[in-house]
N, C-alpha and C positions, 0 to 999 in steps of 0.2 A: 552470663555465666560466670564471668570473673568476679562479679559483684556478691554473687550467691556465695562464693566460696570464700571470699575476702571475709576476714575478722578484724574490722576496724571500726573507730568511733564514727557514729552515724550512718552505719550500714543497714539498720532496720529502717530509717527515715528513708534513705537512697531507694531500698526496695518498694517500700510503701508508694513512694511517687512514680516509680517505674511501673509497678501494677497498676496504679491510676490511668496512666499514660496508655498502657495496654488496653485496659477496658474501654477507654475513651476512643482509642483508634479501632478497636473491634466494633464499637457501638455504631461509630461514625460509617465503617464499612458496610455493615450489615443494613442501617437504615438508609442508605444511599443508593441501594439496589432498587430497580424499578418495581419488582414484585413485594418488595418488604413492605409492611405494615407499621410503620413507625408511630409512636405515641403521638397524639394529637398536639401535646405541649412541644415536643421536638421539631415538629413541622411548623408550628407557629413560630419557633425562633427565628426562621427566616422572614417573616413580616416584620416591616420596620416600626410598626407601632406596638404590636403584641410582643414582638421579640424584646425590643426595650424594656416593657413591662415586667416581662419573665425575668430578663435579668436583674432588673431593680430589685425585684421580691426575693429572688434567689441569693443575691450578693448581700443583702441587707434584711433579712427577715425580721429582726427586732424593732426596725422603724416602724413609727406608728402610721403606717400606710392607710390611706383611704381611697375610694375610687377617684375622688377629685385630684389628690395629691399626686396619684399614678398618671391620671390623665394629663395634668400639667406637666409633668415630667416627659410624657410622650407627645405633647404638643397638640393634643386634640380635646374634644369636649368630653365631659364624663360619659355622656350616654353613647357616643361615637366609641369610646374606647371600650366600654363596658359590654356594648354589642359586638364588637370586633372580637373582642377577647373571649366571649362566650361562644361565638361562631366557630373561632379557630381551635380554642382549646377543649371546648365542650362542657365547661362550667364556668360560673361568674368568678371575676377575679378575686373576690374576698374569699369566696370558698376555696379556690385554688391556694391562696395565702394561707389559709387556716389547714389545709392538708399538709402543705409544704412545711409548715412551723410543727405539726404533730409527727411528720416523718423525721424532721431533724430531731425532734425530742426523743423518739424511739431510738435514734441512732446513739445520740449521746447518753442516754440512760444506759444502754448496752456497753459504750466504749469509754466511759468516764466515770469517774469518782465524783463528779460534782452533784451538789444536792439538786433536789427537785426544784427548789426556788432559784437557784443559780441558773439552772438550764431554762426554768422560765423566763427569766429576764434575758438570757442570750438570745432567746427565738421571739420575744415579743409580747410574752404574757405578763400581765402586771403582778400575778403573785403566783404562789404554789398551787394555791387552791384552785385558780382559775385554769391552769394548765391541767390539773388532775381531773376536773370537771370534764374537760374537753377530750382529754385522753381516754378517760373510761367510757365517754360516749361514743366514741371512734373505734376504739381498741378492744372494748369490753372487759378490761382489767385496769387496775391502776397502775400510775407510773413505777412505783415500786413492785407491784407484782410482774409488771414486765420486764423490769431490770433484773429481778431475781430468776425468772424463767430464762431471759436471754443469756444470763451467767452460768445457769444449770446445762442450757445447751451447749455453751462453750466447752464446759468442764467435760461433759458426757462425750464430746467428739474429741477431747484431747487438745482442744485450743487453749492458748494462754489465756487467763481471765485478768481482765483490767486494762 
């Protein structure tokens, strides 16, 4: 509560991190309940092989990952890693990676002023065109249209834009 009323440099960053921690703690508590149906990827984080692969992909989405490079990092064969990943997460590793990259793109389009080309490079796409094609195929709108709609949604709710 003290941080909320404090008007000092860095307050917004501190509050953002506190909110991140609160959300993480709430999700952990929710997913750890015996009756909870945690998402497959969350449960897979506990697996020594798939958990490592998920962390690699989530921590460095721009890396030019392949099934072979992920399997090598996890210390197993390509076939074993792909099979185990698909069994635990519910989709193949490269499908998961593509979805993760596009989710990051959607967030960055909403929350930053970065160009589509810059966002593409940040998340592992070679060009704005390749990101735009994949984004439209999955989300049904272009990245620019997504950005515009997301910003209009913020403005309609009275949120700060940008």
